[in-house]
C-alpha positions as CSV (number, residue, x, y, z in Angstrom):
1,M,-48.8,-26.1,34.2
2,L,-45.8,-28.3,34.7
3,N,-44.4,-29.5,31.4
4,K,-41.3,-31.5,32.3
5,I,-39.4,-32.8,35.3
6,Q,-36.0,-34.4,35.7
7,I,-35.1,-36.1,38.9
8,E,-31.7,-37.4,40.0
9,K,-30.6,-39.3,43.2
10,F,-33.9,-38.9,45.1
11,R,-35.3,-41.7,47.2
12,G,-35.2,-44.8,44.9
13,I,-34.7,-42.8,41.7
14,S,-31.2,-42.8,40.2
15,H,-32.5,-40.8,37.2
16,I,-35.7,-40.1,35.4
17,E,-37.0,-37.6,32.9
18,I,-40.7,-37.1,32.2
19,D,-42.1,-34.6,29.8
20,D,-45.1,-33.5,27.8
21,F,-47.5,-33.5,30.8
22,K,-51.2,-33.1,30.2
23,K,-53.8,-31.5,32.5
24,I,-54.4,-34.9,34.2
25,N,-51.5,-37.3,34.5
26,L,-51.3,-40.8,36.0
27,F,-48.2,-42.7,37.2
28,V,-48.7,-46.4,37.0
29,G,-46.4,-49.2,38.0
30,R,-45.7,-52.1,40.3
31,N,-44.9,-51.8,44.0
32,N,-41.5,-50.1,44.5
33,A,-41.6,-48.5,41.0
34,S,-41.0,-45.1,42.6
35,K,-44.5,-43.7,41.7
36,T,-44.9,-41.9,45.0
37,S,-41.3,-40.7,44.8
38,V,-42.1,-38.9,41.5
39,L,-45.0,-37.2,43.2
40,E,-42.8,-36.2,46.1
41,A,-40.2,-34.7,43.8
42,I,-42.9,-32.6,42.1
43,F,-44.0,-31.6,45.6
44,L,-40.5,-30.4,46.5
45,I,-40.0,-28.4,43.2
46,M,-43.4,-26.7,43.6
47,G,-42.7,-25.6,47.2
48,I,-39.0,-25.0,46.3
49,S,-38.2,-22.5,49.1
50,N,-39.6,-24.6,52.0
51,P,-37.0,-26.7,53.7
52,Q,-39.6,-28.4,55.8
53,L,-41.0,-30.5,52.9
54,P,-38.8,-33.6,53.3
55,M,-39.9,-33.8,56.9
56,I,-43.5,-33.5,55.9
57,L,-43.0,-36.2,53.2
58,N,-41.4,-38.5,55.7
59,N,-44.3,-37.9,58.0
60,F,-46.6,-39.0,55.2
61,R,-44.7,-42.2,55.0
62,D,-44.6,-42.6,58.8
63,S,-40.8,-43.0,58.4
64,I,-39.8,-40.5,61.2
65,S,-41.3,-39.6,64.5
66,Y,-43.7,-36.6,64.3
67,M,-42.8,-35.3,67.8
68,N,-39.0,-35.9,67.8
69,P,-37.6,-36.3,64.3
70,N,-33.9,-36.9,63.9
71,I,-31.9,-34.9,61.4
72,D,-30.0,-38.0,60.4
73,D,-33.2,-39.7,59.5
74,V,-34.4,-36.7,57.4
75,I,-31.1,-36.6,55.5
76,N,-30.6,-40.3,54.8
77,S,-34.2,-41.1,53.9
78,I,-34.5,-38.7,50.9
79,F,-31.2,-39.6,49.2
80,Y,-30.7,-42.3,46.7
81,N,-29.6,-45.6,48.3
82,L,-29.5,-43.6,51.6
83,N,-26.3,-42.1,50.4
84,S,-26.2,-38.4,51.2
85,N,-22.8,-37.9,49.6
86,T,-24.5,-37.4,46.2
87,P,-26.7,-34.3,46.0
88,I,-30.4,-34.5,44.9
89,N,-31.1,-32.5,41.8
90,I,-34.5,-31.7,40.4
91,H,-35.2,-29.7,37.3
92,A,-38.7,-28.6,36.2
93,E,-40.0,-26.7,33.3
94,L,-43.3,-24.8,33.5
95,Q,-45.2,-22.8,30.9
96,N,-43.6,-19.5,31.9
97,H,-40.4,-20.4,33.8
98,S,-38.0,-23.1,34.9
99,R,-36.7,-24.0,38.3
100,D,-33.8,-26.1,39.6
101,L,-33.3,-27.5,43.1
102,S,-30.2,-29.0,44.6
103,I,-30.3,-30.6,48.1
104,K,-27.2,-31.6,50.0
105,P,-26.1,-32.0,53.6
106,S,-23.5,-29.7,55.1
107,F,-21.7,-28.7,58.3
108,D,-21.8,-24.9,58.6
109,N,-20.6,-22.2,60.9
110,L,-24.0,-20.7,61.6
111,T,-24.6,-17.0,62.0
112,P,-27.9,-15.9,63.5
113,S,-30.4,-15.2,60.7
114,Y,-34.0,-15.3,59.9
115,S,-36.0,-18.3,60.9
116,H,-39.1,-20.2,60.0
117,S,-41.3,-17.9,62.1
118,E,-40.2,-14.8,60.1
119,K,-41.1,-15.9,56.6
120,Q,-43.4,-18.6,55.4
121,N,-43.6,-18.2,51.6
122,S,-44.5,-21.7,50.4
123,P,-48.1,-22.8,49.8
124,F,-47.2,-26.1,51.5
125,Y,-46.2,-24.4,54.8
126,N,-48.3,-25.2,57.9
127,K,-47.3,-23.5,61.1
128,N,-48.8,-26.5,63.1
129,E,-47.0,-29.1,61.1
130,Y,-44.3,-29.7,63.8
131,K,-44.3,-28.8,67.4
132,T,-40.5,-29.0,67.8
133,L,-39.8,-25.9,65.7
134,I,-37.8,-23.3,67.5
135,S,-36.0,-20.0,66.8
136,D,-32.7,-20.0,68.6
137,S,-31.5,-16.4,69.2
138,N,-28.5,-17.5,71.2
139,V,-26.5,-19.1,68.5
140,N,-22.7,-19.4,68.9
141,S,-20.6,-19.9,65.8
142,Q,-20.2,-23.7,65.7
143,K,-20.1,-26.6,63.3
144,I,-23.6,-28.1,63.0
145,R,-25.4,-30.5,60.7
146,S,-27.9,-29.0,58.2
147,L,-29.5,-29.6,54.8
148,E,-28.9,-26.9,52.2
149,Y,-31.5,-26.2,49.5
150,K,-29.9,-24.2,46.7
151,F,-32.5,-23.3,44.0
152,F,-32.7,-21.2,40.9
153,I,-35.7,-19.6,39.2
154,E,-35.4,-18.5,35.5
155,E,-38.3,-16.5,34.1
156,P,-37.3,-14.9,30.8
157,P,-36.6,-12.2,30.0
158,N,-35.5,-11.7,33.6
159,P,-32.0,-13.1,34.6
160,K,-31.8,-16.4,36.6
161,Q,-32.2,-15.8,40.3
162,E,-30.4,-17.9,43.0
163,Y,-31.7,-18.6,46.5
164,V,-30.7,-20.7,49.5
165,S,-32.9,-22.3,52.2
166,K,-31.8,-24.5,55.1
167,I,-33.0,-26.9,57.8
168,V,-30.6,-26.7,60.7
169,S,-30.5,-29.2,63.6
170,R,-30.8,-27.7,67.1
171,N,-30.6,-29.3,70.6
172,L,-34.4,-28.9,71.0
173,G,-35.5,-29.1,67.4
174,F,-34.9,-27.5,64.1
175,E,-34.5,-24.0,62.6
176,F,-35.8,-23.4,59.1
177,Q,-34.1,-20.7,57.2
178,I,-36.0,-19.3,54.2
179,P,-34.8,-16.5,51.9
180,P,-36.7,-13.3,52.7
181,N,-36.7,-12.1,49.1
182,Y,-38.5,-15.1,47.6
183,E,-42.2,-15.4,47.3
184,E,-43.8,-18.7,46.0
185,K,-46.4,-18.1,43.4
186,I,-47.5,-21.7,42.8
187,N,-50.6,-23.0,44.6
188,G,-50.3,-26.7,45.2
189,K,-51.6,-29.5,47.4
190,F,-50.4,-33.1,48.2
191,V,-53.4,-35.4,48.9
192,K,-52.4,-38.5,50.8
193,T,-55.5,-40.6,50.6
194,S,-54.4,-43.0,53.3
195,D,-54.9,-40.1,55.7
196,V,-58.6,-39.7,55.5
197,Y,-58.9,-36.4,57.4
198,D,-56.7,-33.4,58.2
199,D,-57.4,-29.9,59.5
200,K,-56.3,-28.3,56.2
201,I,-59.4,-29.8,54.4
202,A,-61.7,-27.9,56.8
203,Q,-59.9,-24.7,55.9
204,S,-60.3,-25.5,52.2
205,L,-64.0,-26.2,52.7
206,E,-64.5,-22.9,54.5
207,N,-62.8,-21.1,51.6
208,L,-65.3,-22.8,49.2
209,I,-68.3,-22.0,51.3
210,I,-67.3,-18.3,51.6
211,S,-66.9,-18.2,47.8
212,K,-70.2,-20.1,47.3
213,K,-68.6,-23.0,45.5
214,N,-69.7,-25.8,47.8
215,K,-72.9,-26.7,45.9
216,Q,-70.9,-28.5,43.2
217,I,-69.2,-30.6,45.9
218,I,-72.6,-31.6,47.3
219,Q,-73.8,-32.6,43.8
220,I,-70.8,-34.8,43.2
221,L,-71.3,-36.5,46.6
222,K,-75.0,-37.1,45.9
223,E,-74.0,-39.0,42.7
224,I,-71.9,-41.3,44.9
225,D,-74.2,-41.5,47.9
226,G,-77.8,-40.5,47.3
227,N,-78.4,-40.0,51.0
228,I,-76.1,-37.0,51.2
229,K,-78.1,-33.8,51.3
230,D,-75.6,-31.2,52.4
231,I,-72.1,-30.7,53.7
232,F,-71.0,-27.9,56.0
233,L,-68.6,-26.8,58.8
234,G,-69.4,-26.9,62.5
235,S,-67.4,-25.6,65.4
236,K,-63.6,-26.2,65.7
237,G,-63.3,-27.1,62.0
238,M,-65.5,-30.2,62.2
239,I,-67.1,-31.2,58.9
240,Y,-70.7,-32.5,59.0
241,C,-72.9,-34.2,56.4
242,D,-76.7,-34.2,56.2
243,V,-77.7,-37.7,55.3
244,G,-81.4,-37.4,56.1
245,L,-81.2,-38.5,59.8
246,E,-82.4,-36.5,62.8
247,R,-78.9,-35.3,63.5
248,F,-76.1,-34.2,61.2
249,V,-73.3,-36.8,60.9
250,P,-69.6,-35.8,61.3
251,I,-67.5,-37.1,58.4
252,S,-65.1,-38.5,61.0
253,I,-67.5,-41.4,61.6
254,M,-68.5,-41.9,58.0
255,G,-66.8,-44.5,55.8
256,D,-63.2,-44.1,54.7
257,G,-64.2,-44.1,51.1
258,I,-66.6,-41.1,51.5
259,R,-64.0,-39.2,53.5
260,R,-61.3,-39.8,50.9
261,L,-63.7,-38.6,48.2
262,I,-64.5,-35.5,50.1
263,K,-60.8,-34.8,50.6
264,I,-59.9,-35.2,46.9
265,I,-62.9,-33.1,45.6
266,I,-62.4,-30.3,48.1
267,S,-58.6,-30.1,47.5
268,I,-59.1,-29.7,43.7
269,S,-61.9,-27.2,44.1
270,D,-59.7,-25.0,46.4
271,T,-56.6,-25.0,44.2
272,K,-57.6,-22.8,41.3
273,D,-54.8,-22.3,38.7
274,G,-52.6,-24.7,40.7
275,I,-51.4,-28.3,41.0
276,V,-52.9,-31.2,43.0
277,L,-50.9,-34.4,43.7
278,I,-53.0,-37.5,44.7
279,D,-51.2,-40.6,45.9
280,E,-52.9,-44.0,45.6
281,I,-56.2,-42.6,44.4
282,E,-58.1,-46.0,44.6
283,N,-57.4,-46.5,48.3
284,G,-60.6,-47.4,50.1
285,L,-62.9,-46.8,47.1
286,H,-65.4,-49.2,45.7
287,Y,-65.1,-49.6,41.9
288,T,-68.6,-48.0,41.5
289,S,-67.3,-44.8,43.0
290,L,-64.2,-44.6,40.8
291,K,-66.2,-43.7,37.7
292,T,-68.0,-40.9,39.4
293,L,-64.7,-39.7,41.0
294,W,-63.0,-39.6,37.6
295,K,-65.8,-37.6,36.1
296,A,-65.6,-35.2,39.0
297,I,-61.8,-34.9,38.7
298,I,-62.0,-34.2,34.9
299,R,-64.7,-31.6,35.3
300,L,-63.1,-29.8,38.3
301,A,-59.7,-29.8,36.8
302,N,-61.0,-28.0,33.7
303,Q,-63.4,-25.7,35.6
304,Y,-60.7,-24.5,38.1
305,N,-57.7,-24.9,35.7
306,V,-56.0,-27.4,38.0
307,Q,-53.2,-29.8,36.8
308,I,-53.6,-33.2,38.4
309,F,-50.9,-35.9,39.1
310,V,-52.1,-39.3,40.4
311,T,-50.4,-42.5,41.3
312,T,-52.0,-46.0,41.1
313,H,-50.9,-49.6,41.0
314,N,-54.3,-50.9,40.0
315,L,-55.0,-51.4,36.3
316,E,-58.7,-51.4,37.2
317,T,-58.3,-47.7,38.0
318,L,-57.2,-47.0,34.4
319,K,-59.9,-49.3,33.0
320,Y,-62.6,-47.2,34.7
321,L,-60.9,-43.9,33.6
322,K,-60.8,-45.3,30.0
323,E,-64.6,-46.1,30.2
324,V,-65.4,-42.6,31.4
325,L,-63.4,-41.0,28.6
326,E,-65.2,-43.1,26.0
327,T,-68.7,-41.7,27.1
328,N,-70.2,-39.1,24.9
329,E,-70.0,-36.4,27.5
330,M,-66.2,-37.0,28.2
331,T,-64.7,-37.7,24.7
332,N,-63.6,-34.0,24.4
333,F,-61.4,-34.5,27.4
334,Q,-59.3,-37.4,26.1
335,K,-56.6,-35.0,24.9
336,D,-56.2,-33.8,28.4
337,V,-55.3,-37.1,30.0
338,R,-52.1,-39.1,29.8
339,S,-50.8,-42.2,31.7
340,Y,-47.1,-43.0,32.4
341,T,-46.0,-46.5,33.2
342,L,-42.9,-46.4,35.3
343,R,-40.3,-49.2,35.0
344,K,-36.9,-49.6,36.4
345,L,-34.2,-50.5,33.9
346,K,-31.1,-52.7,34.4
347,D,-28.8,-49.7,34.9
348,A,-31.1,-48.6,37.8
349,T,-32.5,-45.6,35.9
350,L,-36.3,-45.2,35.7
351,K,-38.2,-45.1,32.4
352,A,-41.6,-43.6,31.9
353,Y,-43.7,-45.0,29.0
354,K,-46.4,-42.7,27.8
355,Y,-50.0,-43.8,27.1
356,D,-52.4,-41.4,25.4
357,F,-56.1,-41.9,26.2
358,E,-57.0,-39.7,23.2
359,Q,-56.1,-42.8,21.2
360,F,-57.9,-45.1,23.6
361,G,-54.9,-46.1,25.7
362,Y,-52.3,-46.1,22.9
363,C,-48.7,-46.2,24.1
364,V,-46.7,-43.5,22.4
365,E,-43.3,-45.3,22.6
366,Q,-44.3,-49.0,22.4
367,G,-47.4,-49.1,20.3
368,I,-49.3,-51.0,23.0
369,E,-52.9,-50.6,23.9
370,I,-54.5,-50.9,27.3
371,R,-56.9,-53.8,27.3
């Protein structure tokens, strides 16, 4: 589990420190309160060796072109106030180790080295993520633009280990340099609910079917939509639902809400002993589905030992979570849930105010209750 994170000069965050995370954590705040940026910083620190992640995050935001991303866009978009002169620094403390990541642009004399095709250690790596990836074997020593990722892993009693990853701009695309002696051990997923379907969900569902864990997903979906009888994989990774009609229905033509629910439930179920990040959880969901979804998230997080981080700008989402936690079957899980309200202060730093659901929405710092 992640216990603490400190973020400096990333996106719209000048500085923030958040600690004492629970199994299920919510980031709440107004628009432009940097909720998603906190999730993205956790994403970077979890896949610390993968220099592709900023490009993937920008693709989530539709802020750079998928087919022809520009290195300048990648650099400027992730730095505070679009100023790449100040490095990004992220520090995280987990149960058994700590990790530090520093990201800064540089102009290097490049020597041919290993590339993205030789080593893909991060759980967030997807070989199909970008079609412009290249491995340039004819590299002359020259001054080129790059992003350098220097990171440290400290796992007592072992000494602190230092590594370097890079993303390097080429004429035809990018080269991703990853240290050959580092292997990522954290299993994690970033669920962007505005994207209702992706091919990685089909792979996750296949993993669950093979391990005979798909029945619980079906049961959860039945609680939301009583017409759903079954869910399974077809050819070419297509996911189908049996809703009692003469033909099975591909989820691609079902409602956005059901598709988002399927994506969230499958992602958690296929991330045992890992971390799942869910951005804007309420997108496309009717309020009647939120209670069932919260019950499912709490049960699955405990069953598969998954730590959850969620963003929401909707207080109704917290209201329904609070109602779920007050039911007899869920009161034992109140201690596992915490909410953080993010607010920007006058000095441009970001403050996170903790709310404990174990005390029915009591704010630890301010003594305020959620009504």
